[in-house]
Every structure is written in C-alpha cells, then in structure tokens.
C-alpha positions, 0 to 999 in steps of 0.5 A: 725551667731552671734559671741562673744569673751571673754578673760578668766582672770582666770585659769579656766572657773568655776572660772569666775562666770560672764562668767559661767552665760553668757554661761548658758544664751547663751546656754539657748537662742540658739538652736545650740552653737559652743564653741571654747576654748583652752585646759586646761581651764576647759571645762570638769567642765563646761559641768558637770555643764550643766548636772545639768540643762539638761538631756545630751547626750555627743558624743565623737570621740573615745572610750578612750575619751568617757571612760574619759567622763564617768568617769568625768561626771558619764555617762551611756555609750551607746557606742557599744551598740544596741539601744534596750540595751540602751532603756532597761537600761532606762526602767528598771529605771522607778522610776528614771530620765533618766541618762546623757549618753555617746556615740561615733561618731560611735555609735551615730546613734544607738540611733536613732532607738528607738527614744532615742534622745527624752530622752535628752534636750542637745546634747554635741559634744566634739572635733567636728573637728574630724568629718572632719578628719574622712572623709578620712578614716572612713566616716561611723563615719561621717555619724553616728554623722551627722545623729544624729545631724540632727535628734536632730536639727529636734527634736528641741534639744539643741546642744553644739559643742566644739573644741579647734581647729576650723580651720577645721570647714569651711570644713563642709560647706553645712551640715544642723547643721552647717548652723543652728548654732546660736552662736559662742563663742570664749574664749581666754586665752594665754597658752604656751604648749611647750618650743620650737617647733623644725621643721625638714624636715626628722623627718618622717625617722625612722633613724632620729627619733630614733637618736633624741629620743636616744640623748634626752634620760635622766634618769627619764625623759619621752618622748611621740611620736605620730607616725601615723604608726601602724607598724612603732611604733612597729618597733621603740619600738624594736629598742629603746629597743636594745639601752637600752631605755624602750619603749611602743607602743600603738595603739587605738586597743591596748588600747581598747582590751588589759586591761594590756596596758590600765591600764599602759596608765591610770597610765602614765596619772597620772605620773606613767610611770612604768619604761618606758622611751618612749610612742609611739602611733598613732593619737588617743592620740591627744584628750582625754588623758592628761598627768599630770606628770611634767617630760615630756621633749620631745614630737614628732608629726610625719607624712609622708613627705606630711602629707597625714595622718596628719595635723596641727590641730592634732599637736595643739591638741597633743601639749596640752597633757602634762598639767604640763610639758613644753616639747620641741616639735618636728614636721616634716615639710610638703612638697608639692608633685610634683603633688601638686606643679603643682596645686600651679602654677595654683591655689592660694592655700594660699587663698583657691582658690574656682576654685580648689574645683570646678575643683577637684570635676569634676575630682572626678565625672568622675573618680568615674563614670569610676570606677563604669563602670569598666574602672578603676581597679587600686585601688592604682591609684584610691585613689590618687584622691581628694575628694574620700574616701574608704568605709568599703565594699572596694568600693569608694565614693565622699564627698565635706567634704573629698575634702575640708579637703584635700584642707585644707591640701594643704593650710597648706603645701603651707603656710609652703612652702611660709613662713617657720617658720612664716607659722608654727607659724601661723598654730600652733597659737604661736609666730614665736620665738617659732619655731626653724628649722635647717636652723634657728638654725645656725643663732639664736644660732651661737652667743650664742655658739660662746660666750660660746666657747670664754668664755671657751677659755679665762678662759682656762676652763677644761671640759669633752667632755660630757659637750661640747656635752650637751651644744651644744645639749641644745643650739640648742634644739637637732637639731645640730648633737652633736655626734662629737662636736669637728668636729662641733666646728672646722668647724663652730667656728675655735676651736679644743680641746686638751686632758689633762688626762681625761679633755679637753680645747679649742685651736684656729686653 
C-alpha cells in the first residue's frame, strides 16, 4: 500500500487547488483510496465536488449522518428502503441520469439484491472506523457494509474510505477490501479543538458528573455531555432540572423517532439552544453533528470506569463537535479490571502482543463450542469473553474484528496506566500540556493560586466569597472542589478569611 502525506496550509481542502487536483488524480488512478484527514477541514465540500465527476453512493454509519449527507450533497436517500423501492425510484426517471445516493451501514446490503451497485462509479464510506466499533454490539451492520464493499471491489468500482481517526483501522486485518487498498492519503493540519482536557478518575459516577455540570453552569453558556448510558442521561436530566438547570436528553432513538426533539437538535447545531443549558446524549453524536455556536464552554465524554462502552476514538471524534467554540473537555480516566491486570502481567499490552490475540481466540473458540453444546447457560458470564459478540437473535458469534477491537481498548488503558497524562495526550493526538488531571493540578497551578493569594493579601484586597470561589475554579479548570474555598486555602496555602460587612480579606494563620 502506497502512502502519501500532505500538510494543509489553507483552512479548507477546497481552498488548496493544488491539493484538490492531486486528490482527483489519486482517486482516478486507484481503485481503493483511504483518506485520513482531521475534522473541520472541508471533507464534505471535497466529496461534493467528486459527485460532479462520478455517480456516487455515500454510506454513513448513522441515520443522523446520512440525513446530514443528504442535505449537504442533495442525495437520493435509500436508507431504510427495500431494494425494489430504490430500483423503482431510479426506473421512474428514465430520462434523467442516475442520481447520487445516500445509505447507511445497516441498509447498504439492500442495494445488492437488485445489483444496484452497477448504478454507481464511486462508493464513498464516511467514518469507516465506526465499522470496527460496531463489531461489539451491532455486528449485522458490519456484515452489511462489508458485503457491500466486497461486492463493489468485485465490480471494479472505485472506493473512497474516509476517517479522521485511523487508529482502529488495523483491526480490519484480513478483510478483503482493506487488503486491496491501493493508496493511503494523510492530510495533516494543526487544529485545536479544546482549551484544556480535564481527566478525572470518577467522572463516570453520576454524583461527580452532576456536581461538575452544576459548578460549570453559567447563564447563556452551553454544555454538551456524551454519557454512553441511555437510562443514565434521563436520570441526570431530571436531577439537573431540580437544580434549575434546563437539560435535554436525546438518544439516537429520540432523534430518529421524535420530530420535535430532532428539530430542537437541528436548531442547537446552529446555535439556537431553545433556552436549554445542557444537552445530554449518547455516542451517536460523536460523528455527523457539528455545533457552530460560539458559547459552548464545557463538554464531557463519559464512559464506564473500564471503557467497556467507549474508546479514545469516540473522544477524538466528540471533541471536534464544537466547531466555533474552544470549550474545556472533561473525560474519565479508564482503568484496567483485575482480570485485565492479570493479562498485563503475562502479555505486553502496550506493544499489542500477538500472542494475546492467539490465546484469546483459542479460549473464545472453546467457550463458543461449549455454549453451542449447552454446557454454558449463564449469558452474563458468556459475554465477558473476548472476541464474542451477541447476535440479534440472542445467539452468540465470534469475530477476529471484535477481538482485535477489544485488545485495542486494552492497549489504550495500558497506555494511560503506564504514562498517565502523557498517555492520554498521545491517544488524543494533542500536547501533554493540554491535559490536566486532579493529581497534576496541584503541582501545575499551586504557584499560580499562591501568587494570587499573596497579591490579595499584600494589597489588603477586599473581595466577595464568590470571587474567590470563581478564581479557584477557573485556575484549576474546575477540578478543585471550590465549594468551600476557605477550607481549601487554609489547608493548602496557610490563609484564612476575615469578614467585614459583606466582603472578606485574607489573613495568615
């Protein structure tokens, strides 16, 4: 596979004529092209320009992204349709050329039944990395899009695979379309998606998350929370409202089935928040939804403690959703389970020890065989084995893809455990100084807070307690408990406060 790297100097691909000409040439000369490019550099506009050259099928992982593509590209939708409906829509327009078309990963295989792939010159797969993530909970979607891609390859159609986060791509080892990729294009551009990333160990605890949202609440400022728990976001919505914070929870099901909520979300994307303070949603938001408002101050990406329902690719996708804001991003720090700690003592997780894949695959094979013979009936126990996924008919199957993805998540957790903030920075593709954690905060900002307190003391400055609280919160990026500022400054800096009427001043212990 040939690789080409290109540094984008302009803001958007379409502004770089030289690059556009090269991309057109590369796609024309190769059957399968993988395009790796960061979010927010105009990939949509570039793909739209391709549709003037090729009759194009665009496949997206989610309905929301497919709908966005249909709007941006003016595509004929085929998602959720039967093959004959799509075919008939094309037949009824005999005097017009076949239109560029949109589908989802789940619906893609429906186009094969009537050989509808013959209609297209180019198949574009947006967010191809989602194929890997679907392997643990929606393998039918994986089978659908893989079948479509393999058929497109056999028909000698051109394929353009697009992602901003290629870290998971190696998990597709053994797939025919991946083995046949002719060219990988890397477009690099330095982009800063957040002011700081605050990494916390207990962010997945509802109490901690609620406290953080409440402390960060500001009038006319907006917060977005990715909390990968459908029931959890509804509970948090209710509790926030009891504290006077207007929150809206929205799952993928809400977005697709509730037109009222869908219209609100579409307005939120454009900066109209309908007097809501917080949007709570699950991981379907990590691709396809870009928020262009300028007053998004805080974002949270929350998974369970061991990241069973998440990974750093989701975080990297999510952190780019606020296109015109520079929020503070909160994430949870993943931890290895006791069983994973045992694996780490026997295998080199950081270097992705291939022996681990081989051994876990053997175990999965034995477990599946035992299950099929009726020797294992505890589904909860069964689900804990690596490489095994649940099918839609409540049966189980094994996939190399599922296993490689789960091993990749072990790798991510091992990196964080070994290298702390440096490991998190590496996985997010940012500088270490952009990462803040409670353990680092006290070292990093101790002198800054010390200087502030000394300055106030020397000036005999009078202040409101809320001013001190806000300063501590601001300087620590919300990680220091500033609800009792006097206790904090006394314990850490040797200062206490003395009240005079409605204001305070500092005194030394």
